[in-house]
C-alpha positions as CSV (number, residue, x, y, z in Angstrom):
1,M,0.0,0.0,0.0
2,I,1.5,3.4,-1.1
3,E,0.6,6.8,0.4
4,T,1.9,10.1,-1.0
5,K,2.6,13.1,1.3
6,Y,5.1,15.9,2.0
7,L,8.2,16.0,4.1
8,N,11.0,18.6,4.6
9,F,13.3,17.6,1.8
10,P,15.3,18.7,-1.2
11,R,13.6,18.6,-4.6
12,S,14.9,17.3,-7.9
13,I,13.8,15.9,-11.3
14,T,14.5,12.7,-13.1
15,S,15.5,14.0,-16.5
16,G,18.9,15.4,-17.5
17,Q,17.5,18.9,-18.1
18,M,14.2,20.7,-17.5
19,T,12.3,23.7,-18.9
20,L,13.5,26.8,-17.1
21,K,12.5,30.5,-16.7
22,M,15.9,32.2,-17.3
23,A,15.1,35.2,-15.1
24,D,14.1,33.0,-12.1
25,P,16.2,33.9,-9.0
26,K,16.6,30.3,-8.2
27,F,19.3,30.1,-10.9
28,E,21.3,32.9,-9.3
29,S,23.1,30.6,-6.8
30,L,23.9,27.2,-8.1
31,I,26.0,24.4,-6.5
32,V,27.8,21.6,-8.3
33,A,28.0,18.1,-6.7
34,V,30.6,15.6,-7.8
35,D,29.2,12.2,-6.9
36,Q,32.0,9.7,-7.5
37,G,30.5,6.2,-6.8
38,T,31.5,2.6,-7.1
39,S,30.0,2.1,-10.6
40,S,29.7,5.6,-12.0
41,T,30.6,9.2,-11.7
42,R,28.0,11.9,-11.9
43,V,28.1,15.7,-11.7
44,L,24.9,17.4,-10.8
45,I,24.0,21.1,-10.6
46,F,21.5,22.2,-8.0
47,S,19.7,25.4,-7.1
48,S,20.6,26.4,-3.6
49,K,17.3,28.3,-3.4
50,T,15.0,25.4,-4.2
51,A,17.3,22.4,-4.1
52,E,16.1,21.5,-7.6
53,L,18.3,19.5,-9.8
54,I,18.9,21.7,-12.9
55,T,21.0,19.4,-15.0
56,Y,23.6,16.6,-14.7
57,H,25.9,14.2,-16.6
58,Q,26.9,10.7,-15.7
59,T,29.5,8.2,-16.9
60,E,30.2,4.6,-15.9
61,I,33.4,3.5,-14.2
62,S,35.0,0.2,-15.2
63,Q,35.9,-2.4,-12.6
64,K,38.6,-4.9,-12.7
65,F,38.5,-8.4,-11.1
66,P,42.1,-9.7,-11.4
67,K,41.4,-12.6,-8.9
68,E,38.5,-14.1,-7.2
69,G,37.3,-11.7,-4.5
70,W,39.4,-8.8,-5.8
71,C,37.9,-5.6,-7.1
72,E,40.0,-2.7,-8.5
73,E,39.5,0.6,-10.4
74,D,41.8,2.8,-12.3
75,P,42.5,6.0,-10.3
76,K,43.2,8.0,-13.5
77,E,39.9,6.8,-15.0
78,I,38.1,8.0,-11.8
79,L,39.7,11.4,-12.1
80,S,39.2,11.7,-15.8
81,S,35.5,10.8,-15.4
82,V,35.0,13.7,-13.0
83,Y,36.5,16.2,-15.5
84,V,34.4,14.8,-18.3
85,C,31.2,15.1,-16.3
86,I,32.0,18.6,-15.2
87,D,32.5,19.7,-18.8
88,K,29.3,18.0,-20.0
89,A,27.2,19.3,-17.1
90,V,28.4,22.9,-17.7
91,Q,27.6,22.5,-21.4
92,N,24.1,21.3,-20.5
93,L,23.7,24.4,-18.3
94,K,24.7,26.8,-21.1
95,A,22.3,25.0,-23.4
96,L,19.6,25.9,-21.0
97,G,20.6,29.6,-21.2
98,I,22.1,29.7,-17.7
99,A,25.5,31.2,-17.2
100,S,28.1,29.1,-15.5
101,S,29.0,32.2,-13.5
102,N,25.9,31.5,-11.4
103,I,27.7,28.5,-9.9
104,K,29.1,29.4,-6.5
105,A,30.8,26.2,-5.2
106,I,31.6,22.5,-5.7
107,G,30.9,19.7,-3.3
108,I,32.3,16.2,-3.5
109,T,30.8,12.9,-2.3
110,N,32.6,9.6,-2.9
111,Q,32.7,5.9,-2.5
112,R,34.2,5.4,1.0
113,E,37.1,3.1,2.1
114,T,38.3,2.6,-1.5
115,T,42.1,3.1,-1.1
116,I,44.5,4.9,-3.5
117,V,48.3,5.3,-3.2
118,W,50.3,7.6,-5.5
119,D,53.7,9.1,-6.0
120,K,54.3,12.6,-4.5
121,I,57.0,13.4,-7.2
122,T,55.3,12.1,-10.3
123,G,51.6,12.3,-9.2
124,E,51.1,8.8,-10.8
125,P,49.1,6.1,-9.0
126,L,51.4,3.3,-7.6
127,Y,48.6,0.7,-7.8
128,N,45.0,0.5,-8.8
129,A,42.4,1.7,-6.4
130,I,41.4,-1.2,-4.1
131,V,37.6,-0.9,-3.9
132,W,35.8,-1.0,-0.5
133,L,34.2,-4.5,-1.2
134,D,37.5,-6.1,-2.2
135,G,38.2,-9.2,-0.1
136,R,41.9,-9.9,-0.8
137,T,42.9,-8.8,2.7
138,A,41.3,-11.7,4.6
139,T,44.7,-13.1,5.6
140,T,45.8,-9.6,6.6
141,V,42.8,-9.4,8.9
142,D,43.7,-12.7,10.4
143,S,47.3,-11.6,11.0
144,L,46.1,-8.3,12.6
145,V,43.5,-10.0,14.8
146,S,46.2,-12.4,16.1
147,K,48.1,-9.4,17.4
148,T,45.3,-8.3,19.7
149,P,45.4,-9.4,23.4
150,K,42.2,-11.4,23.1
151,Q,42.5,-12.1,19.4
152,T,39.3,-10.4,18.7
153,K,38.3,-8.2,15.7
154,E,36.6,-5.7,18.1
155,H,39.8,-4.8,19.8
156,L,40.2,-1.3,18.2
157,Q,36.5,-0.5,18.2
158,P,36.5,1.7,21.3
159,K,38.9,4.1,19.6
160,C,37.9,4.0,15.9
161,G,34.4,2.6,16.1
162,L,35.1,-0.2,13.6
163,P,36.0,-3.9,13.8
164,I,39.1,-5.2,12.0
165,S,37.7,-6.1,8.6
166,T,38.6,-6.3,4.9
167,Y,36.2,-3.4,4.5
168,F,38.3,-0.5,5.8
169,S,41.2,1.5,4.3
170,A,43.9,0.8,6.9
171,V,43.7,-2.9,6.2
172,K,44.0,-2.3,2.4
173,L,46.9,0.0,2.9
174,R,48.6,-2.6,5.1
175,W,48.2,-5.1,2.3
176,L,49.7,-2.7,-0.2
177,L,52.7,-2.0,2.1
178,D,53.2,-5.8,2.6
179,N,52.8,-6.9,-1.0
180,E,53.7,-4.2,-3.5
181,T,57.3,-3.3,-4.1
182,A,56.5,0.1,-5.7
183,V,54.5,1.1,-2.6
184,Q,57.3,0.0,-0.3
185,T,59.9,1.9,-2.2
186,A,57.9,5.0,-2.3
187,L,57.5,4.9,1.5
188,Q,61.2,4.4,2.0
189,D,61.9,7.4,-0.3
190,G,59.4,9.6,1.3
191,R,57.3,9.8,-1.8
192,L,54.2,7.9,-0.7
193,M,50.8,9.6,-0.6
194,F,47.7,7.8,0.6
195,G,44.0,8.6,0.6
196,T,40.4,7.6,0.0
197,V,38.8,8.8,-3.3
198,D,38.0,12.3,-1.9
199,T,41.6,12.9,-1.2
200,W,42.8,11.8,-4.6
201,L,40.2,13.9,-6.3
202,L,40.8,17.0,-4.3
203,W,44.6,16.9,-4.6
204,N,44.4,16.6,-8.3
205,M,41.5,19.1,-8.8
206,T,43.3,21.8,-6.8
207,G,46.6,21.5,-8.7
208,G,48.2,18.1,-8.0
209,L,51.9,18.5,-8.3
210,N,51.4,22.3,-8.5
211,G,50.2,22.9,-5.0
212,G,47.3,20.4,-4.7
213,V,45.5,20.3,-1.3
214,Y,46.2,17.1,0.6
215,I,43.3,16.6,2.9
216,T,40.3,14.4,3.8
217,D,37.2,15.2,5.7
218,V,36.1,13.7,9.0
219,T,33.5,11.4,7.5
220,N,36.0,9.7,5.1
221,A,38.7,9.7,7.8
222,S,36.4,7.9,10.2
223,R,36.3,4.9,7.7
224,T,40.1,4.3,7.6
225,M,40.5,2.8,11.2
226,L,43.3,5.3,11.7
227,M,41.3,8.2,13.1
228,N,40.2,8.4,16.7
229,V,36.5,8.8,16.5
230,H,36.4,10.9,19.6
231,S,39.2,13.4,19.0
232,L,38.7,13.4,15.2
233,K,42.5,13.2,14.8
234,W,44.9,10.5,13.5
235,D,45.6,8.3,16.4
236,S,49.2,7.3,17.1
237,D,48.2,4.0,18.8
238,L,46.0,3.0,15.8
239,C,48.8,4.0,13.3
240,K,51.3,2.0,15.4
241,F,49.0,-1.1,15.4
242,F,48.8,-1.0,11.6
243,D,52.4,0.1,11.2
244,V,51.4,3.1,9.1
245,P,53.5,6.3,9.4
246,M,51.4,9.3,10.3
247,S,53.6,11.4,8.0
248,I,51.9,9.9,4.9
249,L,48.3,10.8,6.1
250,P,46.4,13.8,4.7
251,E,45.1,16.5,7.0
252,I,41.6,16.0,8.5
253,R,39.1,18.8,7.9
254,S,35.4,19.4,8.5
255,S,32.8,18.4,5.9
256,S,31.9,22.0,5.0
257,E,34.6,24.6,4.5
258,I,36.6,26.0,1.6
259,Y,39.5,23.6,0.9
260,G,40.9,25.1,-2.3
261,C,39.8,26.1,-5.8
262,L,39.5,24.1,-9.0
263,S,42.7,24.5,-11.0
264,E,41.5,23.8,-14.5
265,G,38.4,23.4,-16.8
266,P,35.3,25.5,-17.4
267,L,34.9,26.1,-13.6
268,K,38.5,27.0,-13.0
269,G,38.8,29.1,-9.8
270,L,35.6,27.9,-8.3
271,P,35.9,27.0,-4.6
272,I,35.6,23.3,-3.5
273,S,33.8,23.7,-0.2
274,G,32.1,20.4,0.8
275,I,33.2,16.8,1.2
276,L,31.1,13.9,2.6
277,G,31.4,10.1,2.2
278,D,28.5,8.9,0.1
279,Q,26.4,7.4,2.9
280,Q,26.9,10.4,5.2
281,A,26.0,12.7,2.2
282,A,22.8,10.7,1.8
283,L,22.0,11.3,5.5
284,V,22.5,15.0,5.0
285,G,20.6,14.9,1.7
286,Q,17.7,13.2,3.6
287,A,17.8,16.1,6.1
288,C,18.3,13.5,8.9
289,F,19.7,16.2,11.3
290,K,17.8,15.0,14.4
291,R,18.9,12.2,16.8
292,G,17.0,9.1,16.1
293,Q,16.4,9.7,12.4
294,V,17.3,6.8,10.1
295,K,18.0,6.5,6.4
296,N,18.8,3.5,4.2
297,T,20.6,3.8,0.9
298,Y,20.1,1.1,-1.7
299,G,23.0,1.0,-4.2
300,T,25.8,-1.4,-5.0
301,G,25.6,-2.2,-1.3
302,C,23.0,-1.2,1.3
303,F,23.8,1.3,4.1
304,M,21.6,2.2,7.0
305,L,22.6,5.2,9.2
306,Y,21.0,6.1,12.5
307,N,21.7,9.6,13.8
308,T,23.0,9.4,17.4
309,G,23.6,13.2,17.8
310,S,26.7,14.3,19.7
311,E,27.3,10.9,21.2
312,A,29.5,8.3,19.6
313,V,27.5,5.2,20.5
314,M,29.5,1.9,20.5
315,S,27.4,-1.0,19.2
316,E,27.0,-4.3,20.9
317,H,25.2,-5.9,17.9
318,G,27.6,-5.7,15.0
319,L,27.0,-2.1,13.8
320,L,29.7,0.6,13.1
321,T,30.2,3.8,14.9
322,T,31.0,6.6,12.4
323,V,31.1,10.3,12.0
324,A,27.9,11.5,10.4
325,Y,29.0,15.0,9.5
326,K,30.7,18.1,10.9
327,L,29.3,21.0,8.8
328,G,31.9,23.7,9.5
329,K,35.3,24.2,11.1
330,D,33.7,25.2,14.4
331,A,30.4,23.3,14.0
332,P,29.7,20.4,16.4
333,V,30.3,16.9,15.2
334,C,27.4,14.5,14.7
335,Y,27.8,10.7,14.9
336,A,25.8,7.8,13.6
337,L,25.4,4.1,14.0
338,E,25.8,2.4,10.6
339,G,24.9,-1.0,9.3
340,S,26.6,-2.0,6.0
341,V,25.6,-4.7,3.5
342,A,28.2,-5.4,0.9
343,I,25.9,-6.8,-1.9
344,A,22.5,-5.2,-2.8
345,G,22.3,-3.8,-6.3
346,A,25.5,-5.8,-7.1
347,A,23.4,-9.0,-6.8
348,V,21.0,-7.7,-9.5
349,R,24.0,-7.0,-11.7
350,W,25.2,-10.5,-11.1
351,L,21.9,-11.9,-12.3
352,R,22.2,-9.7,-15.4
353,D,25.9,-10.1,-16.2
354,N,26.8,-13.6,-14.9
355,L,23.5,-15.6,-15.3
356,G,21.8,-13.6,-18.1
357,I,18.4,-13.8,-16.3
358,I,17.7,-10.2,-17.2
359,E,19.0,-7.8,-19.9
360,K,18.9,-4.6,-17.9
361,S,19.0,-4.2,-14.1
362,S,15.6,-2.4,-14.3
363,D,14.0,-5.6,-15.8
364,I,14.2,-7.3,-12.4
365,E,11.1,-5.6,-11.1
366,K,8.9,-6.8,-14.0
367,L,10.3,-10.3,-13.8
368,A,10.0,-10.7,-10.1
369,S,6.4,-9.4,-10.2
370,T,5.3,-12.3,-12.4
371,V,5.3,-14.6,-9.3
372,E,3.6,-13.9,-5.9
373,S,6.6,-15.2,-3.8
374,P,9.9,-17.0,-4.2
375,H,8.1,-20.2,-3.2
376,G,10.7,-21.2,-0.6
377,C,13.8,-20.0,-2.6
378,Y,16.3,-17.9,-0.6
379,F,19.3,-16.1,-2.0
380,V,22.2,-15.1,0.3
381,P,24.5,-12.9,-1.9
382,A,27.6,-13.3,0.3
383,F,29.9,-13.0,-2.7
384,S,32.7,-11.5,-0.7
385,G,31.6,-12.5,2.8
386,L,29.0,-10.9,5.0
387,F,29.3,-7.4,6.6
388,C,26.9,-6.2,9.4
389,P,25.9,-7.7,11.7
390,Y,28.0,-10.9,11.1
391,W,31.4,-9.7,9.9
392,Q,32.2,-13.1,8.4
393,P,34.6,-12.9,5.5
394,D,34.5,-16.6,4.9
395,A,30.8,-16.7,4.1
396,R,29.9,-17.3,0.4
397,G,26.8,-16.8,-1.7
398,T,24.1,-19.4,-1.5
399,I,20.7,-20.1,-3.1
400,C,18.6,-22.5,-1.0
401,G,15.2,-24.1,-1.3
402,L,15.3,-24.9,-5.1
403,T,12.8,-27.3,-6.5
404,Q,11.7,-28.4,-10.0
405,F,9.1,-25.7,-9.8
406,T,11.7,-22.9,-9.3
407,N,12.3,-20.6,-12.3
408,K,14.1,-17.4,-13.0
409,A,11.3,-15.3,-11.7
410,H,11.5,-16.9,-8.3
411,I,15.3,-16.4,-8.2
412,A,14.8,-12.7,-9.2
413,R,12.2,-12.2,-6.4
414,A,14.5,-14.0,-3.9
415,C,17.3,-11.6,-4.9
416,L,15.1,-8.6,-4.1
417,E,14.0,-10.2,-0.8
418,A,17.6,-10.7,0.1
419,V,18.2,-7.0,0.0
420,C,15.2,-6.5,2.3
421,F,16.1,-9.3,4.7
422,Q,19.6,-7.9,5.1
423,S,18.2,-4.4,5.8
424,R,15.8,-6.0,8.4
425,E,18.9,-7.4,10.1
426,L,20.4,-4.0,10.3
427,L,17.2,-2.6,11.6
428,D,17.0,-5.2,14.3
429,A,20.5,-4.4,15.4
430,M,19.8,-0.7,15.6
431,N,16.6,-1.3,17.6
432,Q,18.7,-3.3,20.1
433,D,21.5,-0.8,20.4
434,S,19.2,2.3,20.6
435,G,16.6,0.7,22.8
436,I,14.0,2.7,20.9
437,P,12.1,0.9,18.1
438,I,12.5,2.6,14.8
439,S,9.0,3.5,13.5
440,S,9.8,4.2,9.8
441,I,12.7,4.3,7.4
442,Q,13.6,7.1,5.0
443,V,15.1,5.5,1.8
444,D,17.2,6.6,-1.1
445,G,19.5,5.3,-3.8
446,G,19.0,3.9,-7.3
447,M,17.3,0.7,-6.3
448,T,14.4,2.7,-4.6
449,E,13.0,3.3,-8.1
450,N,11.9,-0.3,-7.8
451,T,8.4,-0.1,-6.3
452,L,8.2,-3.8,-5.7
453,L,11.4,-3.7,-3.7
454,M,10.0,-0.9,-1.5
455,Q,6.8,-2.8,-0.8
456,L,8.8,-5.9,0.0
457,Q,10.9,-3.9,2.4
458,A,7.9,-2.6,4.2
459,D,6.4,-6.1,4.4
460,L,9.6,-7.8,5.6
461,A,10.7,-5.0,8.0
462,G,7.2,-4.5,9.4
463,I,7.4,-0.7,9.4
464,P,6.6,2.0,6.8
465,V,9.2,2.9,4.2
466,V,9.3,6.5,3.1
467,R,10.7,7.2,-0.4
468,P,11.2,10.8,-1.6
469,S,10.0,11.6,-5.1
470,M,13.7,12.0,-5.8
471,P,15.6,9.2,-4.1
472,E,19.2,10.3,-4.9
473,T,20.2,12.1,-1.7
474,T,23.9,11.3,-1.7
475,A,24.9,14.0,-4.2
476,L,22.4,16.3,-2.4
477,G,24.3,16.0,0.8
478,A,27.6,16.9,-0.8
479,A,26.0,19.9,-2.4
480,M,24.5,21.1,0.9
481,A,27.9,20.9,2.6
482,A,29.5,22.8,-0.2
483,G,26.9,25.5,-0.4
484,N,26.9,26.0,3.4
485,A,30.5,27.3,3.2
486,E,30.7,31.1,2.9
487,V,31.8,31.7,-0.7
488,R,31.6,35.0,-2.4
489,H,32.5,34.0,-5.8
490,S,31.6,34.8,-9.4
491,M,32.2,31.4,-10.8
492,P,29.3,28.9,-11.7
493,E,27.7,26.5,-9.2
494,T,27.5,22.9,-10.4
495,T,26.8,20.5,-7.6
496,A,24.7,17.4,-7.1
497,I,21.7,17.9,-4.8
498,G,23.8,16.8,-1.8
499,A,26.5,19.2,-2.8
500,A,24.0,21.9,-3.5
501,M,22.3,21.7,-0.2
502,A,25.6,21.8,1.7
503,A,26.6,24.8,-0.4
504,G,23.5,26.9,0.2
505,T,20.2,27.2,2.0
506,A,17.5,25.4,0.0
507,E,14.4,23.4,0.3
508,V,14.5,20.3,-1.8
509,R,11.7,18.1,-3.1
510,P,13.4,15.1,-4.7
511,S,11.7,13.4,-7.6
512,M,14.5,10.9,-8.2
513,P,17.2,9.1,-6.1
514,E,19.6,12.0,-5.9
515,T,19.9,12.6,-2.2
516,T,23.6,11.6,-2.0
517,A,24.6,14.3,-4.5
518,L,22.2,16.6,-2.8
519,G,23.9,16.1,0.5
520,A,27.3,17.0,-1.0
521,A,25.8,20.2,-2.6
522,M,24.2,21.2,0.7
523,A,27.6,20.8,2.5
524,A,29.3,22.9,-0.2
525,G,26.7,25.6,-0.2
526,N,26.7,25.8,3.6
527,A,30.4,26.4,3.9
528,E,31.7,29.6,5.4
529,G,32.7,31.9,2.6
530,V,29.9,30.4,0.3
531,A,26.9,30.6,2.6
532,V,24.2,30.2,-0.1
533,W,22.6,27.1,1.4
534,S,21.0,27.2,4.9
535,L,20.7,23.9,6.7
536,K,18.4,25.2,9.4
537,S,15.2,23.1,9.7
538,E,13.0,26.1,9.1
539,D,14.7,26.8,5.8
540,L,14.1,23.3,4.4
541,T,11.2,22.8,2.0
542,K,8.4,20.3,2.0
543,I,8.9,17.5,-0.5
544,T,6.6,14.8,-2.0
545,T,7.1,11.3,-0.7
546,D,5.7,7.9,-1.2
547,T,5.0,5.8,1.9
548,F,4.9,2.0,1.7
549,S,3.0,0.3,4.5
550,P,3.3,-3.3,5.6
551,S,0.7,-5.6,4.0
552,I,1.5,-9.0,5.5
553,T,0.9,-10.5,9.0
554,D,3.5,-10.5,11.7
555,D,3.4,-14.3,11.7
556,G,4.1,-14.5,8.0
557,R,6.9,-12.0,8.3
558,D,8.6,-13.8,11.2
559,A,8.3,-17.2,9.5
560,R,10.0,-15.9,6.3
561,F,12.7,-14.2,8.3
562,A,13.4,-17.4,10.2
563,Q,13.9,-19.2,6.9
564,W,16.2,-16.4,5.8
565,K,18.3,-16.9,9.0
566,K,18.5,-20.6,8.2
567,A,19.8,-19.8,4.7
568,V,22.4,-17.5,6.1
569,G,23.6,-20.3,8.4
570,K,24.2,-22.4,5.3
571,A,26.4,-19.6,3.8
572,M,28.6,-19.3,6.9
573,H,32.2,-20.5,7.1
574,W,32.1,-21.8,3.5
575,E,35.6,-20.7,2.6
576,T,37.8,-22.8,4.9
577,K,41.4,-21.9,5.4
578,D,42.7,-25.5,5.3
579,V,41.2,-26.1,1.8
580,P,43.3,-23.7,-0.4
581,G,42.1,-23.7,-4.0
582,G,39.4,-26.2,-3.1
583,S,41.9,-29.1,-2.4
584,I,41.2,-31.3,0.6
585,N,43.6,-31.3,3.5
586,M,44.6,-34.9,4.1
587,Y,44.5,-34.5,7.9
588,R,40.8,-33.8,7.8
589,T,40.3,-37.4,6.5
590,I,41.9,-39.0,9.5
591,P,38.9,-39.2,11.8
592,G,36.7,-40.6,9.1
593,G,39.4,-43.1,8.1
594,L,39.9,-44.3,11.6
595,Y,36.1,-44.8,11.9
596,V,36.0,-46.9,8.7
597,L,39.0,-49.0,9.7
598,F,37.6,-49.6,13.2
599,S,34.2,-50.6,11.7
600,V,35.8,-53.0,9.3
601,G,37.9,-54.4,12.1
602,L,34.8,-55.1,14.2
603,L,33.1,-56.9,11.3
604,I,36.1,-59.1,10.8
605,L,36.3,-59.9,14.5
606,A,32.6,-60.7,14.6
607,E,33.0,-63.1,11.6
608,T,36.0,-64.8,13.3
609,L,34.2,-65.3,16.6
610,R,31.2,-66.7,14.8
């Protein structure tokens, strides 16, 4: 059941361009959001006055899978895609008759944890970017855990808020330092630079070898395992644990301030004033500024954030403690509990690319709608292990409950339900940690365009799901951060909704999943020196939303969830360490062999005595 109503939210449109009145004052202060994600790069331009998405351009990013469980991207392709998208978005703006001089700031939102190392002298990458979902560091994790007093992956959590996992940047950096000669040599020679995608982009976009700014923001730094989540500074004990020199780390700044200016291209000289990790940008883009508000983003993975206000709450149920945002140099920090699922939309792409069940990712809704249920089929997409709340890198993907009746439509529906069941697990963990049951979920991300998925989520979670008309809040958050920084500039504003909202004060009414970019725009427009985007609650506008209400019984919901948990159990501990490459360890056969020999011996003895 779907209900439409209004909420305080940013507003956007689904098409690349829209019909505009050129004299409209809403085009006087624009913010650009750079939304660099796992599978694509987008540049979106928002109005800081209305949070409307004016125009955008998007290009896909290629991924490399050199070995099973590995996932890499080319840092130079990532950077090039940003420049291409900026050029195209500005061209779109001019085609609409709007001057690029109306753009006031740029905000950046990015895939988090993805790790890049490069040479300080040449500016060249020393290795491909190791993507956040890459699982090559499983043995590195084991080695690090063995160093802890109680040999537990939670040992560092009180300081950094995170368990020792393949997910986070410090573990990926440790692998690079242990395994790549070029990285080791650069460290010895004092030439090594390290950062997440935001740092790589900002350094290059502000000049690179010619004075590029070497910084990261608190939200991205909080995902490295090297920042103390309480002091918001690089921690000497954490760096010592990972054996990472503090000298190679970028400076940590707030999410909304002027960091530097774009050094080339059609927006040369424009201030870059907002940076937010993609999930934090979505939180900002969703305007979840109050303690207790929750958003869930459905993209390559699935990420649920619960605003805990000024308190860094340590989870006892497998969640992460992270920085939500710090919107200004002197602004207070806000924290969040986060539940992370590695595979959501990636499972749909797997059905498309690996099995050929669908031609386009969007086809899954139509296919899954041809059946009323998966008829006992459960799909656990643990392609690279399981993240929250299990943190089991040795789990592997499993499809259970197949019968001769099962067809591709049942598998497609089971795939969508897997996304919902994983989100339900995050929701349960948050309810346990907070002690206050969550009454509804605000959602965003590309997958939320799938209406069947949203109804399944409401049914399987047992609470209403609230979808903005424009579900892309990540870019919006970056825009908001950028626009919130005080910038008195004559250059054009091209930011994603997130970037636009951060950059200025605007009410947004999303009509497509752009809240991540919106958050980046908001941060950029909000920065001191830009100050074209107010993030005060009274300045945010009402937006149209769709609310999906549960339509199944509690008993039916609980029974299906119990079967899901049973399927998860089948996926656990599949990748065993003593069976490298699938070969069997001979010592594992000894107990069975002794049993057989003993049984045969008893039979022989019985025959003899008879």
